[in-house]
PDB file of the backbone (N, CA, C, O) and the ligand in Angstrom, with CONECT records:
HET     ZN  A 101       1
ATOM      1  N   MET A   1      42.688  21.062  46.076  1.00  0.00           N
ATOM      2  CA  MET A   1      44.081  21.450  46.283  1.00  0.00           C
ATOM      3  C   MET A   1      44.975  20.236  46.485  1.00  0.00           C
ATOM      4  O   MET A   1      44.605  19.282  47.170  1.00  0.00           O
ATOM      5  N   ALA A   2      46.152  20.285  45.882  1.00  0.00           N
ATOM      6  CA  ALA A   2      47.083  19.158  46.005  1.00  0.00           C
ATOM      7  C   ALA A   2      47.640  19.095  47.419  1.00  0.00           C
ATOM      8  O   ALA A   2      47.972  20.109  48.032  1.00  0.00           O
ATOM      9  N   LYS A   3      47.728  17.874  47.909  1.00  0.00           N
ATOM     10  CA  LYS A   3      48.278  17.662  49.241  1.00  0.00           C
ATOM     11  C   LYS A   3      49.797  17.856  49.213  1.00  0.00           C
ATOM     12  O   LYS A   3      50.459  17.452  48.257  1.00  0.00           O
ATOM     13  N   GLU A   4      50.347  18.476  50.266  1.00  0.00           N
ATOM     14  CA  GLU A   4      51.808  18.617  50.379  1.00  0.00           C
ATOM     15  C   GLU A   4      52.440  17.227  50.382  1.00  0.00           C
ATOM     16  O   GLU A   4      51.988  16.346  51.113  1.00  0.00           O
ATOM     17  N   PRO A   5      53.471  17.024  49.580  1.00  0.00           N
ATOM     18  CA  PRO A   5      54.117  15.704  49.642  1.00  0.00           C
ATOM     19  C   PRO A   5      54.819  15.532  50.994  1.00  0.00           C
ATOM     20  O   PRO A   5      55.538  16.416  51.460  1.00  0.00           O
ATOM     21  N   GLU A   6      54.593  14.383  51.598  1.00  0.00           N
ATOM     22  CA  GLU A   6      55.230  14.123  52.892  1.00  0.00           C
ATOM     23  C   GLU A   6      56.659  13.672  52.678  1.00  0.00           C
ATOM     24  O   GLU A   6      56.956  12.926  51.745  1.00  0.00           O
ATOM     25  N   ALA A   7      57.533  14.129  53.544  1.00  0.00           N
ATOM     26  CA  ALA A   7      58.921  13.675  53.495  1.00  0.00           C
ATOM     27  C   ALA A   7      58.964  12.278  54.108  1.00  0.00           C
ATOM     28  O   ALA A   7      58.642  12.083  55.280  1.00  0.00           O
ATOM     29  N   HIS A   8      59.366  11.321  53.293  1.00  0.00           N
ATOM     30  CA  HIS A   8      59.408   9.952  53.793  1.00  0.00           C
ATOM     31  C   HIS A   8      60.814   9.537  54.180  1.00  0.00           C
ATOM     32  O   HIS A   8      61.798   9.917  53.545  1.00  0.00           O
ATOM     33  N   LEU A   9      60.880   8.756  55.226  1.00  0.00           N
ATOM     34  CA  LEU A   9      62.128   8.109  55.608  1.00  0.00           C
ATOM     35  C   LEU A   9      62.016   6.666  55.153  1.00  0.00           C
ATOM     36  O   LEU A   9      60.943   6.062  55.182  1.00  0.00           O
ATOM     37  N   PHE A  10      63.156   6.129  54.732  1.00  0.00           N
ATOM     38  CA  PHE A  10      63.146   4.747  54.281  1.00  0.00           C
ATOM     39  C   PHE A  10      64.181   3.941  55.046  1.00  0.00           C
ATOM     40  O   PHE A  10      65.237   4.452  55.421  1.00  0.00           O
ATOM     41  N   CYS A  11      63.862   2.673  55.271  1.00  0.00           N
ATOM     42  CA  CYS A  11      64.827   1.779  55.915  1.00  0.00           C
ATOM     43  C   CYS A  11      66.038   1.647  54.999  1.00  0.00           C
ATOM     44  O   CYS A  11      65.909   1.399  53.800  1.00  0.00           O
ATOM     45  N   HIS A  12      67.225   1.820  55.596  1.00  0.00           N
ATOM     46  CA  HIS A  12      68.474   1.778  54.844  1.00  0.00           C
ATOM     47  C   HIS A  12      68.710   0.404  54.218  1.00  0.00           C
ATOM     48  O   HIS A  12      69.413   0.290  53.214  1.00  0.00           O
ATOM     49  N   ARG A  13      68.118  -0.645  54.815  1.00  0.00           N
ATOM     50  CA  ARG A  13      68.382  -1.997  54.335  1.00  0.00           C
ATOM     51  C   ARG A  13      67.310  -2.527  53.393  1.00  0.00           C
ATOM     52  O   ARG A  13      67.626  -3.039  52.320  1.00  0.00           O
ATOM     53  N   CYS A  14      66.042  -2.408  53.786  1.00  0.00           N
ATOM     54  CA  CYS A  14      64.987  -3.044  52.990  1.00  0.00           C
ATOM     55  C   CYS A  14      64.129  -2.035  52.256  1.00  0.00           C
ATOM     56  O   CYS A  14      63.307  -2.421  51.424  1.00  0.00           O
ATOM     57  N   GLY A  15      64.298  -0.731  52.546  1.00  0.00           N
ATOM     58  CA  GLY A  15      63.552   0.281  51.803  1.00  0.00           C
ATOM     59  C   GLY A  15      62.138   0.511  52.314  1.00  0.00           C
ATOM     60  O   GLY A  15      61.389   1.280  51.712  1.00  0.00           O
ATOM     61  N   ALA A  16      61.750  -0.142  53.417  1.00  0.00           N
ATOM     62  CA  ALA A  16      60.410   0.052  53.974  1.00  0.00           C
ATOM     63  C   ALA A  16      60.219   1.522  54.380  1.00  0.00           C
ATOM     64  O   ALA A  16      61.161   2.170  54.836  1.00  0.00           O
ATOM     65  N   VAL A  17      59.001   2.037  54.212  1.00  0.00           N
ATOM     66  CA  VAL A  17      58.711   3.413  54.616  1.00  0.00           C
ATOM     67  C   VAL A  17      58.638   3.462  56.142  1.00  0.00           C
ATOM     68  O   VAL A  17      57.980   2.635  56.773  1.00  0.00           O
ATOM     69  N   LEU A  18      59.320   4.439  56.717  1.00  0.00           N
ATOM     70  CA  LEU A  18      59.362   4.580  58.175  1.00  0.00           C
ATOM     71  C   LEU A  18      58.526   5.789  58.562  1.00  0.00           C
ATOM     72  O   LEU A  18      58.697   6.874  58.006  1.00  0.00           O
ATOM     73  N   LYS A  19      57.616   5.599  59.519  1.00  0.00           N
ATOM     74  CA  LYS A  19      56.730   6.684  59.927  1.00  0.00           C
ATOM     75  C   LYS A  19      57.114   7.209  61.296  1.00  0.00           C
ATOM     76  O   LYS A  19      56.953   6.510  62.296  1.00  0.00           O
ATOM     77  N   PRO A  20      57.627   8.449  61.354  1.00  0.00           N
ATOM     78  CA  PRO A  20      57.976   9.020  62.658  1.00  0.00           C
ATOM     79  C   PRO A  20      56.756   9.067  63.566  1.00  0.00           C
ATOM     80  O   PRO A  20      55.643   9.329  63.111  1.00  0.00           O
ATOM     81  N   GLY A  21      56.972   8.812  64.849  1.00  0.00           N
ATOM     82  CA  GLY A  21      55.884   8.895  65.817  1.00  0.00           C
ATOM     83  C   GLY A  21      55.192   7.581  66.078  1.00  0.00           C
ATOM     84  O   GLY A  21      54.387   7.474  67.003  1.00  0.00           O
ATOM     85  N   VAL A  22      55.499   6.563  65.262  1.00  0.00           N
ATOM     86  CA  VAL A  22      54.850   5.260  65.431  1.00  0.00           C
ATOM     87  C   VAL A  22      55.757   4.306  66.214  1.00  0.00           C
ATOM     88  O   VAL A  22      55.305   3.285  66.732  1.00  0.00           O
ATOM     89  N   GLY A  23      57.045   4.659  66.289  1.00  0.00           N
ATOM     90  CA  GLY A  23      57.982   3.810  67.035  1.00  0.00           C
ATOM     91  C   GLY A  23      58.342   2.548  66.302  1.00  0.00           C
ATOM     92  O   GLY A  23      58.602   1.523  66.933  1.00  0.00           O
ATOM     93  N   ASN A  24      58.365   2.591  64.972  1.00  0.00           N
ATOM     94  CA  ASN A  24      58.666   1.373  64.210  1.00  0.00           C
ATOM     95  C   ASN A  24      60.058   1.372  63.589  1.00  0.00           C
ATOM     96  O   ASN A  24      60.366   0.522  62.753  1.00  0.00           O
ATOM     97  N   PHE A  25      60.901   2.324  63.995  1.00  0.00           N
ATOM     98  CA  PHE A  25      62.252   2.317  63.401  1.00  0.00           C
ATOM     99  C   PHE A  25      63.299   2.829  64.379  1.00  0.00           C
ATOM    100  O   PHE A  25      62.984   3.369  65.440  1.00  0.00           O
ATOM    101  N   TYR A  26      64.553   2.640  63.988  1.00  0.00           N
ATOM    102  CA  TYR A  26      65.709   3.028  64.802  1.00  0.00           C
ATOM    103  C   TYR A  26      66.624   3.944  63.992  1.00  0.00           C
ATOM    104  O   TYR A  26      66.756   3.810  62.776  1.00  0.00           O
ATOM    105  N   ILE A  27      67.254   4.882  64.712  1.00  0.00           N
ATOM    106  CA  ILE A  27      68.266   5.731  64.094  1.00  0.00           C
ATOM    107  C   ILE A  27      69.620   5.235  64.586  1.00  0.00           C
ATOM    108  O   ILE A  27      69.857   5.154  65.791  1.00  0.00           O
ATOM    109  N   VAL A  28      70.490   4.910  63.665  1.00  0.00           N
ATOM    110  CA  VAL A  28      71.802   4.364  64.014  1.00  0.00           C
ATOM    111  C   VAL A  28      72.867   5.372  63.605  1.00  0.00           C
ATOM    112  O   VAL A  28      72.960   5.739  62.433  1.00  0.00           O
ATOM    113  N   ARG A  29      73.663   5.817  64.557  1.00  0.00           N
ATOM    114  CA  ARG A  29      74.758   6.743  64.260  1.00  0.00           C
ATOM    115  C   ARG A  29      76.069   5.989  64.301  1.00  0.00           C
ATOM    116  O   ARG A  29      76.366   5.285  65.266  1.00  0.00           O
ATOM    117  N   ILE A  30      76.845   6.142  63.252  1.00  0.00           N
ATOM    118  CA  ILE A  30      78.121   5.444  63.154  1.00  0.00           C
ATOM    119  C   ILE A  30      79.242   6.477  63.090  1.00  0.00           C
ATOM    120  O   ILE A  30      79.213   7.389  62.264  1.00  0.00           O
ATOM    121  N   GLU A  31      80.226   6.325  63.966  1.00  0.00           N
ATOM    122  CA  GLU A  31      81.410   7.175  63.942  1.00  0.00           C
ATOM    123  C   GLU A  31      82.610   6.270  63.749  1.00  0.00           C
ATOM    124  O   GLU A  31      82.784   5.303  64.491  1.00  0.00           O
ATOM    125  N   ALA A  32      83.431   6.569  62.774  1.00  0.00           N
ATOM    126  CA  ALA A  32      84.603   5.740  62.502  1.00  0.00           C
ATOM    127  C   ALA A  32      85.858   6.605  62.516  1.00  0.00           C
ATOM    128  O   ALA A  32      85.923   7.635  61.845  1.00  0.00           O
ATOM    129  N   PHE A  33      86.846   6.178  63.282  1.00  0.00           N
ATOM    130  CA  PHE A  33      88.118   6.905  63.376  1.00  0.00           C
ATOM    131  C   PHE A  33      89.247   6.016  62.874  1.00  0.00           C
ATOM    132  O   PHE A  33      89.228   4.798  63.056  1.00  0.00           O
ATOM    133  N   ALA A  34      90.231   6.648  62.239  1.00  0.00           N
ATOM    134  CA  ALA A  34      91.451   5.909  61.928  1.00  0.00           C
ATOM    135  C   ALA A  34      92.210   5.682  63.239  1.00  0.00           C
ATOM    136  O   ALA A  34      92.109   6.481  64.171  1.00  0.00           O
ATOM    137  N   ASP A  35      92.948   4.616  63.298  1.00  0.00           N
ATOM    138  CA  ASP A  35      93.776   4.316  64.474  1.00  0.00           C
ATOM    139  C   ASP A  35      94.644   5.531  64.805  1.00  0.00           C
ATOM    140  O   ASP A  35      95.463   5.937  63.980  1.00  0.00           O
ATOM    141  N   PRO A  36      94.480   6.129  66.015  1.00  0.00           N
ATOM    142  CA  PRO A  36      95.247   7.331  66.344  1.00  0.00           C
ATOM    143  C   PRO A  36      96.636   7.039  66.915  1.00  0.00           C
ATOM    144  O   PRO A  36      97.376   7.966  67.244  1.00  0.00           O
ATOM    145  N   THR A  37      96.995   5.751  67.034  1.00  0.00           N
ATOM    146  CA  THR A  37      98.297   5.399  67.610  1.00  0.00           C
ATOM    147  C   THR A  37      99.424   5.780  66.649  1.00  0.00           C
ATOM    148  O   THR A  37      99.359   5.443  65.467  1.00  0.00           O
ATOM    149  N   PRO A  38     100.464   6.484  67.139  1.00  0.00           N
ATOM    150  CA  PRO A  38     101.569   6.814  66.228  1.00  0.00           C
ATOM    151  C   PRO A  38     102.234   5.539  65.736  1.00  0.00           C
ATOM    152  O   PRO A  38     102.309   4.559  66.479  1.00  0.00           O
ATOM    153  N   PRO A  39     102.716   5.532  64.505  1.00  0.00           N
ATOM    154  CA  PRO A  39     103.331   4.300  63.987  1.00  0.00           C
ATOM    155  C   PRO A  39     104.595   3.952  64.757  1.00  0.00           C
ATOM    156  O   PRO A  39     105.331   4.825  65.216  1.00  0.00           O
ATOM    157  N   ASN A  40     104.825   2.653  64.883  1.00  0.00           N
ATOM    158  CA  ASN A  40     106.015   2.139  65.549  1.00  0.00           C
ATOM    159  C   ASN A  40     107.122   2.064  64.501  1.00  0.00           C
ATOM    160  O   ASN A  40     107.104   1.184  63.640  1.00  0.00           O
ATOM    161  N   LEU A  41     108.076   2.976  64.571  1.00  0.00           N
ATOM    162  CA  LEU A  41     109.108   3.028  63.536  1.00  0.00           C
ATOM    163  C   LEU A  41     110.189   1.983  63.780  1.00  0.00           C
ATOM    164  O   LEU A  41     110.675   1.811  64.897  1.00  0.00           O
ATOM    165  N   THR A  42     110.543   1.307  62.726  1.00  0.00           N
ATOM    166  CA  THR A  42     111.631   0.327  62.814  1.00  0.00           C
ATOM    167  C   THR A  42     112.907   0.984  62.288  1.00  0.00           C
ATOM    168  O   THR A  42     112.872   2.083  61.734  1.00  0.00           O
ATOM    169  N   GLU A  43     114.027   0.294  62.473  1.00  0.00           N
ATOM    170  CA  GLU A  43     115.291   0.850  61.967  1.00  0.00           C
ATOM    171  C   GLU A  43     115.263   0.992  60.462  1.00  0.00           C
ATOM    172  O   GLU A  43     115.855   1.915  59.902  1.00  0.00           O
ATOM    173  N   ALA A  44     114.566   0.066  59.803  1.00  0.00           N
ATOM    174  CA  ALA A  44     114.462   0.124  58.339  1.00  0.00           C
ATOM    175  C   ALA A  44     113.694   1.379  57.920  1.00  0.00           C
ATOM    176  O   ALA A  44     114.036   2.019  56.925  1.00  0.00           O
ATOM    177  N   ASP A  45     112.641   1.732  58.694  1.00  0.00           N
ATOM    178  CA  ASP A  45     111.881   2.946  58.395  1.00  0.00           C
ATOM    179  C   ASP A  45     112.776   4.176  58.507  1.00  0.00           C
ATOM    180  O   ASP A  45     112.708   5.094  57.690  1.00  0.00           O
ATOM    181  N   LEU A  46     113.629   4.169  59.559  1.00  0.00           N
ATOM    182  CA  LEU A  46     114.476   5.340  59.812  1.00  0.00           C
ATOM    183  C   LEU A  46     115.621   5.445  58.815  1.00  0.00           C
ATOM    184  O   LEU A  46     116.219   6.508  58.651  1.00  0.00           O
ATOM    185  N   ALA A  47     115.921   4.336  58.151  1.00  0.00           N
ATOM    186  CA  ALA A  47     117.029   4.336  57.198  1.00  0.00           C
ATOM    187  C   ALA A  47     116.631   4.916  55.844  1.00  0.00           C
ATOM    188  O   ALA A  47     117.499   5.201  55.019  1.00  0.00           O
ATOM    189  N   VAL A  48     115.323   5.095  55.602  1.00  0.00           N
ATOM    190  CA  VAL A  48     114.913   5.615  54.292  1.00  0.00           C
ATOM    191  C   VAL A  48     115.296   7.087  54.183  1.00  0.00           C
ATOM    192  O   VAL A  48     115.473   7.782  55.183  1.00  0.00           O
ATOM    193  N   ASP A  49     115.416   7.531  52.960  1.00  0.00           N
ATOM    194  CA  ASP A  49     115.736   8.921  52.689  1.00  0.00           C
ATOM    195  C   ASP A  49     114.521   9.777  53.052  1.00  0.00           C
ATOM    196  O   ASP A  49     113.495   9.742  52.373  1.00  0.00           O
ATOM    197  N   ILE A  50     114.657  10.542  54.133  1.00  0.00           N
ATOM    198  CA  ILE A  50     113.525  11.310  54.661  1.00  0.00           C
ATOM    199  C   ILE A  50     113.003  12.320  53.633  1.00  0.00           C
ATOM    200  O   ILE A  50     111.792  12.455  53.458  1.00  0.00           O
ATOM    201  N   ASP A  51     113.905  13.025  52.957  1.00  0.00           N
ATOM    202  CA  ASP A  51     113.470  14.021  51.962  1.00  0.00           C
ATOM    203  C   ASP A  51     112.608  13.379  50.886  1.00  0.00           C
ATOM    204  O   ASP A  51     111.594  13.932  50.459  1.00  0.00           O
ATOM    205  N   GLU A  52     113.038  12.196  50.459  1.00  0.00           N
ATOM    206  CA  GLU A  52     112.300  11.500  49.412  1.00  0.00           C
ATOM    207  C   GLU A  52     110.942  11.036  49.936  1.00  0.00           C
ATOM    208  O   GLU A  52     109.933  11.117  49.236  1.00  0.00           O
ATOM    209  N   ALA A  53     110.933  10.546  51.185  1.00  0.00           N
ATOM    210  CA  ALA A  53     109.690  10.072  51.785  1.00  0.00           C
ATOM    211  C   ALA A  53     108.693  11.222  51.920  1.00  0.00           C
ATOM    212  O   ALA A  53     107.503  11.054  51.655  1.00  0.00           O
ATOM    213  N   ILE A  54     109.190  12.398  52.337  1.00  0.00           N
ATOM    214  CA  ILE A  54     108.308  13.563  52.482  1.00  0.00           C
ATOM    215  C   ILE A  54     107.778  13.993  51.119  1.00  0.00           C
ATOM    216  O   ILE A  54     106.601  14.329  50.983  1.00  0.00           O
ATOM    217  N   ASP A  55     108.655  13.983  50.102  1.00  0.00           N
ATOM    218  CA  ASP A  55     108.208  14.315  48.744  1.00  0.00           C
ATOM    219  C   ASP A  55     107.080  13.385  48.303  1.00  0.00           C
ATOM    220  O   ASP A  55     106.103  13.827  47.698  1.00  0.00           O
ATOM    221  N   ASP A  56     107.221  12.095  48.610  1.00  0.00           N
ATOM    222  CA  ASP A  56     106.193  11.114  48.239  1.00  0.00           C
ATOM    223  C   ASP A  56     104.867  11.450  48.911  1.00  0.00           C
ATOM    224  O   ASP A  56     103.810  11.410  48.279  1.00  0.00           O
ATOM    225  N   ILE A  57     104.935  11.784  50.208  1.00  0.00           N
ATOM    226  CA  ILE A  57     103.708  12.098  50.952  1.00  0.00           C
ATOM    227  C   ILE A  57     103.057  13.361  50.396  1.00  0.00           C
ATOM    228  O   ILE A  57     101.843  13.402  50.195  1.00  0.00           O
ATOM    229  N   LEU A  58     103.872  14.397  50.147  1.00  0.00           N
ATOM    230  CA  LEU A  58     103.332  15.652  49.605  1.00  0.00           C
ATOM    231  C   LEU A  58     102.684  15.420  48.245  1.00  0.00           C
ATOM    232  O   LEU A  58     101.634  15.986  47.940  1.00  0.00           O
ATOM    233  N   GLU A  59     103.318  14.586  47.437  1.00  0.00           N
ATOM    234  CA  GLU A  59     102.780  14.265  46.118  1.00  0.00           C
ATOM    235  C   GLU A  59     101.416  13.586  46.258  1.00  0.00           C
ATOM    236  O   GLU A  59     100.480  13.882  45.515  1.00  0.00           O
ATOM    237  N   GLU A  60     101.323  12.659  47.237  1.00  0.00           N
ATOM    238  CA  GLU A  60     100.077  11.933  47.467  1.00  0.00           C
ATOM    239  C   GLU A  60      98.983  12.910  47.909  1.00  0.00           C
ATOM    240  O   GLU A  60      97.844  12.816  47.452  1.00  0.00           O
ATOM    241  N   ILE A  61      99.330  13.854  48.805  1.00  0.00           N
ATOM    242  CA  ILE A  61      98.354  14.829  49.296  1.00  0.00           C
ATOM    243  C   ILE A  61      97.885  15.731  48.157  1.00  0.00           C
ATOM    244  O   ILE A  61      96.701  16.057  48.067  1.00  0.00           O
ATOM    245  N   ARG A  62      98.814  16.132  47.289  1.00  0.00           N
ATOM    246  CA  ARG A  62      98.462  16.988  46.150  1.00  0.00           C
ATOM    247  C   ARG A  62      97.431  16.299  45.253  1.00  0.00           C
ATOM    248  O   ARG A  62      96.583  16.951  44.643  1.00  0.00           O
ATOM    249  N   ASN A  63      97.523  14.976  45.188  1.00  0.00           N
ATOM    250  CA  ASN A  63      96.640  14.231  44.288  1.00  0.00           C
ATOM    251  C   ASN A  63      95.355  13.769  44.973  1.00  0.00           C
ATOM    252  O   ASN A  63      94.563  13.036  44.381  1.00  0.00           O
ATOM    253  N   THR A  64      95.148  14.196  46.219  1.00  0.00           N
ATOM    254  CA  THR A  64      93.966  13.758  46.963  1.00  0.00           C
ATOM    255  C   THR A  64      93.174  14.992  47.382  1.00  0.00           C
ATOM    256  O   THR A  64      93.756  15.972  47.848  1.00  0.00           O
ATOM    257  N   SER A  65      91.867  14.954  47.224  1.00  0.00           N
ATOM    258  CA  SER A  65      91.053  16.106  47.615  1.00  0.00           C
ATOM    259  C   SER A  65      90.946  16.190  49.134  1.00  0.00           C
ATOM    260  O   SER A  65      91.175  15.208  49.839  1.00  0.00           O
ATOM    261  N   GLU A  66      90.595  17.378  49.628  1.00  0.00           N
ATOM    262  CA  GLU A  66      90.469  17.572  51.071  1.00  0.00           C
ATOM    263  C   GLU A  66      89.424  16.612  51.648  1.00  0.00           C
ATOM    264  O   GLU A  66      89.612  16.037  52.720  1.00  0.00           O
ATOM    265  N   ALA A  67      88.328  16.454  50.915  1.00  0.00           N
ATOM    266  CA  ALA A  67      87.258  15.577  51.395  1.00  0.00           C
ATOM    267  C   ALA A  67      87.761  14.141  51.517  1.00  0.00           C
ATOM    268  O   ALA A  67      87.446  13.442  52.480  1.00  0.00           O
ATOM    269  N   GLU A  68      88.551  13.708  50.525  1.00  0.00           N
ATOM    270  CA  GLU A  68      89.074  12.343  50.572  1.00  0.00           C
ATOM    271  C   GLU A  68      90.016  12.161  51.755  1.00  0.00           C
ATOM    272  O   GLU A  68      89.997  11.126  52.423  1.00  0.00           O
ATOM    273  N   LEU A  69      90.847  13.185  52.012  1.00  0.00           N
ATOM    274  CA  LEU A  69      91.774  13.087  53.142  1.00  0.00           C
ATOM    275  C   LEU A  69      91.000  12.986  54.449  1.00  0.00           C
ATOM    276  O   LEU A  69      91.352  12.188  55.317  1.00  0.00           O
ATOM    277  N   MET A  70      89.942  13.793  54.597  1.00  0.00           N
ATOM    278  CA  MET A  70      89.123  13.743  55.802  1.00  0.00           C
ATOM    279  C   MET A  70      88.488  12.365  55.952  1.00  0.00           C
ATOM    280  O   MET A  70      88.454  11.803  57.047  1.00  0.00           O
ATOM    281  N   ASP A  71      87.985  11.824  54.841  1.00  0.00           N
ATOM    282  CA  ASP A  71      87.322  10.516  54.880  1.00  0.00           C
ATOM    283  C   ASP A  71      88.257   9.425  55.361  1.00  0.00           C
ATOM    284  O   ASP A  71      87.824   8.439  55.957  1.00  0.00           O
ATOM    285  N   GLN A  72      89.561   9.610  55.095  1.00  0.00           N
ATOM    286  CA  GLN A  72      90.515   8.575  55.499  1.00  0.00           C
ATOM    287  C   GLN A  72      90.706   8.583  57.016  1.00  0.00           C
ATOM    288  O   GLN A  72      91.135   7.580  57.586  1.00  0.00           O
ATOM    289  N   VAL A  73      90.390   9.706  57.678  1.00  0.00           N
ATOM    290  CA  VAL A  73      90.651   9.847  59.103  1.00  0.00           C
ATOM    291  C   VAL A  73      89.375   9.682  59.929  1.00  0.00           C
ATOM    292  O   VAL A  73      89.403   9.081  61.003  1.00  0.00           O
ATOM    293  N   TYR A  74      88.269  10.210  59.434  1.00  0.00           N
ATOM    294  CA  TYR A  74      87.061  10.280  60.241  1.00  0.00           C
ATOM    295  C   TYR A  74      85.820  10.223  59.359  1.00  0.00           C
ATOM    296  O   TYR A  74      85.727  10.939  58.362  1.00  0.00           O
ATOM    297  N   ARG A  75      84.884   9.386  59.721  1.00  0.00           N
ATOM    298  CA  ARG A  75      83.610   9.331  59.001  1.00  0.00           C
ATOM    299  C   ARG A  75      82.499   9.282  60.027  1.00  0.00           C
ATOM    300  O   ARG A  75      82.608   8.589  61.039  1.00  0.00           O
ATOM    301  N   ARG A  76      81.442  10.006  59.771  1.00  0.00           N
ATOM    302  CA  ARG A  76      80.279   9.921  60.641  1.00  0.00           C
ATOM    303  C   ARG A  76      79.062   9.817  59.747  1.00  0.00           C
ATOM    304  O   ARG A  76      78.901  10.610  58.820  1.00  0.00           O
ATOM    305  N   LEU A  77      78.210   8.852  60.013  1.00  0.00           N
ATOM    306  CA  LEU A  77      76.996   8.748  59.220  1.00  0.00           C
ATOM    307  C   LEU A  77      75.833   8.276  60.072  1.00  0.00           C
ATOM    308  O   LEU A  77      76.010   7.639  61.110  1.00  0.00           O
ATOM    309  N   THR A  78      74.643   8.605  59.604  1.00  0.00           N
ATOM    310  CA  THR A  78      73.423   8.236  60.300  1.00  0.00           C
ATOM    311  C   THR A  78      72.574   7.418  59.340  1.00  0.00           C
ATOM    312  O   THR A  78      72.347   7.824  58.200  1.00  0.00           O
ATOM    313  N   ILE A  79      72.105   6.263  59.805  1.00  0.00           N
ATOM    314  CA  ILE A  79      71.217   5.463  58.967  1.00  0.00           C
ATOM    315  C   ILE A  79      69.944   5.155  59.748  1.00  0.00           C
ATOM    316  O   ILE A  79      69.939   5.151  60.979  1.00  0.00           O
ATOM    317  N   HIS A  80      68.874   4.900  59.016  1.00  0.00           N
ATOM    318  CA  HIS A  80      67.592   4.538  59.615  1.00  0.00           C
ATOM    319  C   HIS A  80      67.313   3.080  59.298  1.00  0.00           C
ATOM    320  O   HIS A  80      67.505   2.629  58.169  1.00  0.00           O
ATOM    321  N   LEU A  81      66.860   2.350  60.306  1.00  0.00           N
ATOM    322  CA  LEU A  81      66.536   0.940  60.100  1.00  0.00           C
ATOM    323  C   LEU A  81      65.149   0.656  60.659  1.00  0.00           C
ATOM    324  O   LEU A  81      64.805   1.119  61.746  1.00  0.00           O
ATOM    325  N   CYS A  82      64.349  -0.111  59.909  1.00  0.00           N
ATOM    326  CA  CYS A  82      63.043  -0.518  60.426  1.00  0.00           C
ATOM    327  C   CYS A  82      63.273  -1.501  61.582  1.00  0.00           C
ATOM    328  O   CYS A  82      64.373  -2.034  61.729  1.00  0.00           O
ATOM    329  N   GLY A  83      62.265  -1.736  62.382  1.00  0.00           N
ATOM    330  CA  GLY A  83      62.400  -2.591  63.560  1.00  0.00           C
ATOM    331  C   GLY A  83      62.968  -3.963  63.227  1.00  0.00           C
ATOM    332  O   GLY A  83      63.824  -4.475  63.947  1.00  0.00           O
ATOM    333  N   GLN A  84      62.487  -4.567  62.123  1.00  0.00           N
ATOM    334  CA  GLN A  84      62.939  -5.906  61.724  1.00  0.00           C
ATOM    335  C   GLN A  84      64.413  -5.906  61.335  1.00  0.00           C
ATOM    336  O   GLN A  84      65.183  -6.758  61.779  1.00  0.00           O
ATOM    337  N   CYS A  85      64.798  -4.938  60.495  1.00  0.00           N
ATOM    338  CA  CYS A  85      66.190  -4.882  60.043  1.00  0.00           C
ATOM    339  C   CYS A  85      67.110  -4.551  61.211  1.00  0.00           C
ATOM    340  O   CYS A  85      68.217  -5.081  61.304  1.00  0.00           O
ATOM    341  N   TYR A  86      66.652  -3.675  62.100  1.00  0.00           N
ATOM    342  CA  TYR A  86      67.464  -3.321  63.259  1.00  0.00           C
ATOM    343  C   TYR A  86      67.744  -4.560  64.107  1.00  0.00           C
ATOM    344  O   TYR A  86      68.879  -4.792  64.525  1.00  0.00           O
ATOM    345  N   ALA A  87      66.695  -5.357  64.359  1.00  0.00           N
ATOM    346  CA  ALA A  87      66.849  -6.550  65.191  1.00  0.00           C
ATOM    347  C   ALA A  87      67.894  -7.483  64.615  1.00  0.00           C
ATOM    348  O   ALA A  87      68.669  -8.084  65.359  1.00  0.00           O
ATOM    349  N   LYS A  88      67.923  -7.613  63.267  1.00  0.00           N
ATOM    350  CA  LYS A  88      68.914  -8.474  62.627  1.00  0.00           C
ATOM    351  C   LYS A  88      70.300  -7.824  62.671  1.00  0.00           C
ATOM    352  O   LYS A  88      71.301  -8.477  62.967  1.00  0.00           O
ATOM    353  N   TRP A  89      70.333  -6.511  62.365  1.00  0.00           N
ATOM    354  CA  TRP A  89      71.620  -5.811  62.256  1.00  0.00           C
ATOM    355  C   TRP A  89      72.374  -5.746  63.586  1.00  0.00           C
ATOM    356  O   TRP A  89      73.586  -5.957  63.636  1.00  0.00           O
ATOM    357  N   ILE A  90      71.632  -5.447  64.673  1.00  0.00           N
ATOM    358  CA  ILE A  90      72.307  -5.226  65.959  1.00  0.00           C
ATOM    359  C   ILE A  90      72.966  -6.502  66.476  1.00  0.00           C
ATOM    360  O   ILE A  90      73.897  -6.437  67.279  1.00  0.00           O
ATOM    361  N   GLU A  91      72.484  -7.673  66.016  1.00  0.00           N
ATOM    362  CA  GLU A  91      73.098  -8.943  66.425  1.00  0.00           C
ATOM    363  C   GLU A  91      74.441  -9.138  65.746  1.00  0.00           C
ATOM    364  O   GLU A  91      75.292  -9.868  66.254  1.00  0.00           O
ATOM    365  N   ASN A  92      74.642  -8.493  64.598  1.00  0.00           N
ATOM    366  CA  ASN A  92      75.865  -8.713  63.812  1.00  0.00           C
ATOM    367  C   ASN A  92      76.205  -7.438  63.040  1.00  0.00           C
ATOM    368  O   ASN A  92      76.192  -7.434  61.809  1.00  0.00           O
ATOM    369  N   PRO A  93      76.514  -6.337  63.775  1.00  0.00           N
ATOM    370  CA  PRO A  93      76.669  -5.047  63.105  1.00  0.00           C
ATOM    371  C   PRO A  93      77.873  -4.955  62.176  1.00  0.00           C
ATOM    372  O   PRO A  93      77.922  -4.069  61.323  1.00  0.00           O
ATOM    373  N   ALA A  94      78.837  -5.847  62.322  1.00  0.00           N
ATOM    374  CA  ALA A  94      80.041  -5.756  61.482  1.00  0.00           C
ATOM    375  C   ALA A  94      79.895  -6.535  60.185  1.00  0.00           C
ATOM    376  O   ALA A  94      80.820  -6.549  59.373  1.00  0.00           O
ATOM    377  N   SER A  95      78.756  -7.181  59.970  1.00  0.00           N
ATOM    378  CA  SER A  95      78.615  -7.976  58.750  1.00  0.00           C
ATOM    379  C   SER A  95      78.330  -7.089  57.563  1.00  0.00           C
ATOM    380  O   SER A  95      78.180  -7.583  56.445  1.00  0.00           O
TER     381      SER A  95
HETATM  382 ZN    ZN A 101      64.146  -2.680  56.958  1.00  0.00          ZN2+
END
């Protein structure tokens, strides 16, 4: 009888096979938010034609999918890293 194929996890960086239960990998959860601070309006901003500005925004929204709009505001992802890659990544996570 054929053996059930095992679901493998792979290191997001080097592709090494990760084996649950052995303690050789890390799960990294990343949450990213757009800056929630309201924009600081200048007098020049307030001088623009509001109707035209709103039309521009509505046009942009019409041309963007819901998923894309969500992605611009909030992203959450989970990655798996082997012990070696994790050790390197955590020292410089923004690289
Ligand atoms: Zn790795």
